[in-house]
C-alpha positions in Angstrom: 0.0 0.0 0.0 1.1 3.6 -0.7 2.3 5.6 2.3 0.9 9.1 2.4 3.4 10.7 4.7 6.3 12.3 2.7 9.0 9.9 3.8 12.3 10.0 1.9 14.1 6.7 1.3 16.7 7.2 4.1 14.2 8.3 6.8 11.9 5.4 6.0 14.7 2.9 6.1 15.9 4.4 9.4 12.4 4.1 10.9 12.0 0.6 9.7 15.2 -0.5 11.3 13.7 0.4 14.7 10.4 -1.4 13.8 12.3 -4.5 12.9 13.8 -4.5 16.4 10.4 -5.1 17.9 9.6 -8.0 15.6 7.7 -6.2 12.9 8.3 -7.8 9.5 9.6 -6.1 6.4 6.2 -6.7 4.7 4.2 -5.3 7.6 6.5 -2.2 7.8 5.2 -1.3 4.3 1.6 -0.9 5.7 0.3 2.5 6.8 0.9 2.9 10.5 -2.2 3.7 12.4 -1.6 5.0 16.0 -3.9 3.7 18.7 -3.5 6.7 21.0 -4.4 5.2 24.4 -4.7 6.7 27.9 -5.3 3.4 29.8 -4.1 3.5 33.3 -4.8 2.0 36.7 -6.0 5.2 38.5 -8.9 6.1 36.3 -12.1 4.0 35.9 -13.1 6.1 32.8 -10.0 5.0 30.9 -9.6 1.5 32.4 -11.8 -0.2 29.7 -9.2 0.6 27.0 -7.3 -2.6 27.9 -5.1 -4.9 25.9 -8.0 -7.1 24.9 -9.8 -4.1 23.3 -6.6 -2.9 21.7 -6.1 -6.4 20.2 -9.6 -6.3 18.7 -8.9 -3.0 17.0 -5.5 -4.1 15.8 -7.0 -7.2 14.1 -9.6 -5.1 12.3 -7.1 -2.6 11.1 -4.7 -5.4 10.0 -7.4 -7.1 8.0 -8.1 -3.7 6.3 -4.4 -3.3 5.3 -3.0 -1.2 8.1 -0.6 -1.7 10.9 -2.0 -0.5 14.3 0.6 0.4 17.0 -0.4 1.4 20.5 1.0 4.8 21.8 0.2 5.6 25.4 -0.2 9.1 26.7 -1.5 10.8 29.9 -5.1 10.0 31.0 -6.1 12.0 34.1 -9.3 11.7 36.2 -10.7 14.9 37.8 -12.4 12.8 40.5 -9.1 11.4 41.8 -7.7 14.8 42.8 -11.0 16.5 43.8 -10.6 18.8 46.8 -6.8 18.6 46.7 -4.1 20.9 45.3 -3.9 18.4 42.4 -7.2 19.7 41.0 -5.2 22.7 39.8 -3.7 20.5 37.2 -6.9 19.1 35.6 -7.7 22.0 33.3 -4.1 22.7 32.3 -3.8 18.9 31.6 -6.2 19.5 28.6 -3.6 21.6 26.8 -0.7 19.3 27.9 -2.4 16.2 26.6 -3.3 17.9 23.3 0.4 18.5 22.9 1.0 14.8 23.5 -1.4 13.9 20.8 0.3 16.4 18.4 3.7 15.1 19.4 3.2 11.4 19.0 1.3 11.8 15.7 3.9 14.2 14.1 7.0 12.6 15.6 6.0 9.1 14.5 4.7 10.3 11.1 1.4 8.5 11.7 -0.8 7.8 8.7 -4.0 7.9 10.8 -5.0 7.4 14.4 -7.7 6.3 16.8 -7.8 8.6 19.8 -9.3 6.9 22.9 -10.5 8.8 25.9 -13.6 9.1 28.2 -13.0 11.8 30.9 -13.5 15.5 31.3 -10.3 17.0 30.0 -8.9 14.2 28.0 -11.6 14.0 25.4 -11.4 17.7 24.5 -7.6 17.6 24.7 -7.4 14.8 22.1 -9.8 16.6 19.8 -7.7 19.7 20.1 -4.5 17.8 19.2 -6.3 15.9 16.4 -7.4 19.2 14.7 -3.9 20.5 14.8 -2.4 17.4 13.3 -5.3 16.8 10.8 -4.6 13.2 9.7 -7.4 10.6 9.3 -8.7 10.3 12.8 -11.5 8.5 14.7 -12.4 9.0 18.3 -13.6 6.1 20.4 -14.9 7.0 23.8 -15.2 4.6 26.8 -18.9 4.5 27.6 -20.6 5.1 30.9 -20.3 3.2 34.2 -23.3 1.6 35.9 -25.1 3.8 38.5 -24.6 2.9 42.1 -27.3 2.1 44.6 -27.6 2.0 48.4 -29.2 -1.0 50.2 -32.5 0.8 50.1 -32.3 1.1 46.3 -31.5 4.9 46.2 -29.5 5.8 43.1 -26.0 7.2 43.9 -23.0 8.4 41.9 -19.6 9.7 42.7 -20.9 13.2 43.5 -23.2 11.9 46.2 -20.2 11.1 48.3 -19.4 14.8 48.7 -22.9 15.6 49.7 -22.9 12.7 52.1 -19.7 13.9 53.7 -21.3 17.3 54.6 -24.3 15.5 56.0 -22.0 13.2 58.0 -20.0 16.1 59.4 -23.1 18.0 60.6 -24.5 14.8 62.2 -27.5 14.2 60.0 -26.0 11.0 58.5 -24.3 8.2 60.3 -20.7 7.1 59.5 -22.0 3.7 58.3 -24.4 5.3 55.8 -21.8 7.7 54.6 -19.3 4.8 54.0 -22.1 2.9 52.2 -22.3 5.7 49.7 -18.5 5.8 49.2 -18.3 2.0 48.7 -21.2 1.7 46.3 -21.2 4.9 44.2 -18.9 3.7 41.4 -19.7 0.0 40.8 -18.0 -0.5 37.4 -15.5 1.1 35.0 -16.6 3.9 32.6 -17.6 7.5 32.8 -19.6 8.8 35.8 -23.2 8.1 34.6 -24.6 11.6 34.8 -24.5 14.5 32.4 -21.3 15.8 33.7 -18.3 17.1 31.7 -17.1 13.6 30.7 -20.3 12.5 28.9 -20.9 16.0 27.6 -17.5 15.9 26.0 -18.1 12.4 24.6 -21.2 13.8 23.1 -19.2 16.6 21.6 -16.9 14.2 19.9 -19.8 12.3 18.4 -21.7 15.4 17.2 -18.6 16.6 15.6 -18.6 13.4 13.6 -15.5 11.8 15.0 -17.2 8.9 16.9 -19.5 6.1 15.8 -23.3 6.6 16.2 -24.3 6.1 19.8 -20.7 5.9 21.2 -21.4 8.7 23.7 -24.4 6.9 25.3 -23.4 3.3 25.4 -22.6 1.2 28.5 -18.9 0.7 28.9 -17.5 -2.8 28.2 -20.8 -4.0 26.8 -21.2 -6.0 23.6 -22.5 -2.9 21.9 -19.5 -1.0 23.0 -17.1 -3.6 21.6 -19.0 -3.6 18.3 -18.5 0.2 18.1 -14.8 -0.3 18.7 -14.6 -2.5 15.7 -16.5 0.1 13.6 -14.1 2.7 14.8 -11.2 0.6 13.6 -12.7 -0.1 10.2 -13.6 3.6 9.8 -10.1 4.9 10.4 -8.9 2.7 7.5 -11.7 4.0 5.3 -10.7 7.5 6.2 -7.0 6.7 5.4 -7.9 5.1 2.1 -10.2 8.1 1.1 -7.9 10.8 2.4 -10.6 12.1 4.8 -9.3 14.3 7.6 -11.1 16.0 10.5 -10.9 19.5 8.8 -12.8 18.0 5.8 -16.0 17.8 7.7 -15.7 19.9 10.9 -16.6 23.6 10.5 -18.3 26.4 12.4 -21.7 24.8 12.1 -20.3 21.6 13.6 -19.4 23.4 16.8 -22.8 25.1 16.9 -24.4 21.7 16.5 -22.4 20.6 19.6 -23.8 23.5 21.6 -27.3 22.7 20.5 -27.0 19.1 21.7 -25.4 20.4 25.0 -28.3 22.8 25.6 -30.9 20.1 24.9 -29.3 17.7 27.4 -28.3 20.2 30.2 -24.7 19.6 29.6 -21.7 20.8 31.6 -20.7 24.4 31.9 -17.1 23.3 31.2 -18.1 23.2 27.6 -17.7 27.0 27.6 -14.0 26.4 28.2 -13.5 23.4 25.9 -15.5 24.1 22.8 -14.1 27.6 22.2 -10.6 26.3 22.7 -11.1 23.5 20.3 -12.8 25.7 17.7 -9.9 28.1 17.9 -7.6 25.4 16.6 -9.4 25.7 13.2 -9.9 29.5 13.3 -13.6 29.1 14.1 -15.2 31.6 16.4 -17.1 30.2 19.4 -17.6 32.6 22.3 -19.7 32.6 25.5 -22.2 34.8 23.5 -22.5 31.9 21.1 -23.6 29.6 23.9 -26.1 32.2 25.2 -27.6 32.8 21.8 -28.2 29.1 21.2 -29.4 28.6 24.8 -32.3 31.0 24.0 -33.1 29.0 20.9 -32.9 25.3 22.1 -35.0 23.9 24.9 -34.0 21.3 27.4 -35.3 17.9 26.2 -33.6 15.5 28.6 -32.7 15.8 32.2 -30.6 13.1 33.9 -28.7 13.6 37.2 -27.9 16.2 38.4 -30.9 17.7 36.7 -33.2 14.8 37.6 -33.2 13.0 41.0 -32.9 9.4 39.8 -32.4 9.2 36.0 -28.9 8.4 34.9 -27.2 7.4 31.6 -28.8 4.0 32.0 -32.3 5.5 31.5 -30.9 7.9 28.8 -29.4 5.0 26.9 -32.6 3.0 27.0 -34.7 6.0 25.9 -32.7 6.5 22.7 -29.4 8.0 23.9 -27.6 10.7 22.0 -29.2 9.6 18.6 -32.6 10.0 20.3 -31.9 13.6 21.3 -30.6 14.3 17.8 -33.8 12.9 16.3 -36.0 15.1 18.4 -33.9 18.2 17.7 -34.1 17.5 13.9 -37.9 16.9 14.0 -38.3 20.1 16.0 -36.3 22.1 13.5 -33.4 22.8 15.8 -30.7 20.8 14.1 -29.7 20.4 10.4 -30.1 16.7 9.4 -27.6 17.2 6.5 -24.6 18.1 8.7 -21.9 15.6 7.9 -19.4 13.6 10.0 -17.1 10.8 9.4 -19.8 8.2 10.1 -22.6 9.9 8.1 -25.0 12.8 8.6 -26.9 13.8 11.7 -30.0 12.6 9.9 -28.5 9.2 9.6 -27.6 9.3 13.3 -31.2 10.2 14.2 -32.4 7.2 12.1 -30.2 4.9 14.2 -32.2 5.8 17.4 -35.3 3.8 16.7 -38.2 4.6 19.0 -37.6 7.4 21.5 -39.0 7.2 25.1 -40.5 10.6 25.5 -40.8 10.2 29.3 -37.0 10.6 29.3 -36.2 12.4 26.1 -38.9 15.0 25.5 -40.0 16.5 22.2 -39.2 20.1 21.2 -43.0 20.8 21.4 -43.1 19.5 25.0 -39.7 20.4 26.5 -38.6 20.2 30.1 -37.5 23.9 29.9 -38.2 26.3 27.2 -34.6 27.5 27.0 -31.3 25.6 27.1 -29.3 24.5 30.1 -27.1 27.6 30.8 -26.9 31.4 30.6 -24.1 33.8 30.2 -24.3 36.8 32.6 -22.6 40.2 32.6 -22.5 43.1 35.0 -20.1 45.0 37.2 -18.8 41.8 38.7 -18.2 39.8 35.5 -17.7 42.6 33.0 -16.6 40.0 30.3 -18.8 37.1 31.3 -19.9 34.6 33.9 -21.9 31.4 33.6 -24.9 29.9 35.4 -27.1 26.9 34.8 -30.9 27.1 34.6 -33.1 30.2 35.3 -33.1 31.7 38.8 -32.8 35.0 40.7 -31.2 35.7 44.0 -30.0 38.6 46.1 -27.9 38.6 49.2 -25.0 40.0 51.1 -21.5 38.9 50.1 -19.3 36.7 52.2 -15.9 36.6 50.6 -13.1 33.9 50.6 -9.9 33.7 48.7 -10.0 30.0 48.3 -12.5 27.2 48.0 -11.0 25.4 51.0 -11.5 28.4 53.2 -15.2 28.6 52.2 -15.7 24.9 52.5 -14.3 24.7 56.0 -16.4 27.8 57.0 -19.5 26.1 55.7 -18.7 22.9 57.6 -18.3 25.0 60.8 -21.7 26.6 60.2 -20.2 30.1 59.7 -22.0 30.6 56.4 -25.7 31.4 56.6 -28.9 31.4 54.6 -29.4 34.5 52.5 -25.7 35.1 51.8 -23.9 35.1 48.5 -20.6 33.3 49.0 -17.8 34.7 46.8 -14.9 32.4 46.2 -12.1 34.1 44.2 -8.5 33.6 43.2 -9.5 30.2 41.8 -9.5 31.2 38.1 -7.1 30.1 35.4 -4.3 32.3 36.6 -5.3 32.8 40.2 -5.2 29.3 41.5 -3.6 28.7 39.0 -5.5 26.1 37.0 -9.1 27.0 37.7 -10.1 24.1 39.9 -13.7 22.9 40.5 -15.9 24.5 43.1 -17.9 21.3 43.3 -16.7 20.4 46.8 -18.2 23.6 48.2 -21.5 23.2 46.3 -21.8 19.6 47.2 -21.5 20.5 50.8 -24.2 23.1 50.3 -26.5 20.4 48.9 -25.5 18.0 51.6 -26.5 20.5 54.3 -29.9 21.0 52.5 -29.0 24.7 51.6 -29.2 24.3 47.8 -31.7 27.2 47.3 -30.9 29.1 50.5 -27.5 30.6 49.5 -25.7 31.3 46.2 -22.1 31.1 45.1 -20.2 33.5 42.8 -16.7 32.4 41.7 -14.0 32.8 39.2 -13.5 29.1 39.5 -15.4 26.5 37.5 -17.8 23.6 38.3 -18.1 19.9 37.9 -20.8 18.9 35.4 -22.6 17.4 38.4 -22.8 20.6 40.3 -26.3 21.6 41.5 -27.6 24.5 43.5 -27.4 28.3 42.9 -23.9 28.7 41.4 -22.3 31.3 39.1 -18.8 30.5 37.8 -16.2 31.5 35.3 -16.4 35.1 36.4 -14.1 37.0 34.0 -12.0 39.0 34.4 -10.9 36.8 37.3 -9.6 38.2 40.7 -5.9 37.6 39.9 -6.2 39.9 36.8 -7.9 42.6 38.7 -11.5 41.8 37.9 -14.1 43.5 40.2 -14.7 40.2 42.0 -11.4 40.9 43.7 -12.7 44.1 45.1 -15.9 42.8 46.7 -16.2 42.9 50.5 -18.2 41.2 53.1 -21.7 42.8 53.2 -21.8 44.1 49.7 -25.3 43.3 48.2 -25.1 41.1 45.1 -27.9 40.6 42.7 -28.1 37.6 40.4 -30.8 37.5 37.7 -30.2 34.6 35.3 -33.3 35.4 33.1 -32.0 39.0 32.7 -28.5 37.7 32.3 -27.1 40.1 34.9 -24.6 39.8 37.8 -24.2 43.0 39.7 -23.1 44.3 43.1 -24.5 47.4 44.7 -21.1 49.1 44.5 -20.5 52.3 42.5 -17.8 52.6 39.9 -16.3 55.3 42.1 -16.2 53.0 45.1 -14.6 50.2 43.0 -12.0 52.7 41.8 -11.2 53.7 45.4 -10.9 50.0 46.5 -8.7 49.3 43.5 -6.1 51.8 44.8 -5.9 49.7 48.0 -5.9 46.3 46.3 -3.0 43.9 46.3 -3.6 40.6 44.4 -3.3 37.3 46.1 -0.5 35.3 44.4 -0.7 31.6 45.2 2.5 29.5 44.8 3.0 27.7 41.5 6.0 26.1 39.8 6.8 24.1 36.7 3.9 23.4 34.4 1.4 25.4 36.5 3.7 28.5 36.5 4.0 28.2 32.7 0.3 27.8 32.3 -0.4 30.9 34.5 2.0 32.9 32.4 0.5 32.0 29.0 -3.2 31.0 29.5 -6.1 33.0 28.3 -9.1 34.0 30.5 -12.1 31.8 31.1 -13.9 34.1 28.6 -11.5 32.8 26.0 -11.2 29.1 26.8 -8.5 29.3 29.5 -6.0 27.8 27.1 -2.3 28.4 26.1 -3.3 27.6 22.5 -5.6 30.6 21.7 -3.4 32.1 19.0 -3.6 30.0 15.8 -1.7 32.1 13.3 
């Protein structure tokens, strides 16, 4: 077979000498090399399914189609492992780091094509970022969802319930035995956490972009159906190689807007406002917070699984029609173009693969759960660029300010935060922390203490996709860069109006100017990669990435 990469005779012979050292024959070395870019490791249940047995399945399909598949491991992080630790500062920067690994292994090894494998929050978008920069024939295969957990009484639980249970345990409303039951049973199998968090929102993104097989984002991990999709992925990468089809041949501005439409319909993660703009920027496409807000006003919420539903998880979503079912309803409701193309066919063909849709779980556009999409972009004299909230609500209260999530969390556990307040957690943005960690630990404790509608949070940090309660994040400019959130003081009255898209403090511009003269930024320690990230990353308003410039 013809190799498409521009090898010269000497460089190809030099490479082959190294391949021969590992037992690859001269005949096989003539095949196109397809990289299996794998993030399997033993500290991440979302990536644990990509084991040697699965890799061998893919290798066999690719070999039968004329290729030579070689596994190339890269980093695969799990946000949950480091939650509520200093390690959480590394999760968002890891997105840019892993995208560089994809770029490096593809370009350095002169790959003819690749299958990128990932499941979790930052690794799926990072791989897509890297793939768009490399632009060789590429398929993405995601890991599927884990089973939901249950207590002995049958109550559905997931990973995030553990944080809520801890707050209840500390305040004395839950016994230690019941708390430990939640911890032991919340993650019963490998796969992505089975709620519409960042992981499965991003898996959906990859599928809507056309990089993944139909239904890959809503299939049970390690199931027979999942293995069949793996084989389809392996066959498709060879079809793409043979026909010279690269991601930039079918991904465009409309593709990214299709992703946002799906995200709004499913109540997807606010982290999409960081990831989708950063990915789109790799191609010179323009996706901004305003893009999300515009589409949110156009597309209703059709499906609500946890945390937007008390008991539905990905299991119910999958059975009801999954991602193809949502696409089907959006197309029938005139909210999505059926002719939008991907590597595996059009969105119309994806919708046709759904079969009958259970409208108790996936509603129609004519009968939505909410008339508008799952998030709103706010502006005001706190977030003069932007801030992000989920769902529609209003709230006013006096500010209680903290310069770290841990300080606020400890104060909440000590009952020092009260109903009617607006908790301000700052210096947790991309540069301030640095790394923009999740504020999910604080909000989970709020829910665990049954205060979900009794106080609000405003932060320049971000949220887990599983975060519930009255929370505003991504405040930009962040405190570290002198945003007005840095100048708020205890007792300032803050007004949040999601329907009006406003986030304001009863502080005059003159008073802000006076406080600014007295302001000294909090500079938290950082070294190595975090220090480099702080120096070069953009704001949350522009994807919080070191890869914003694309010229």
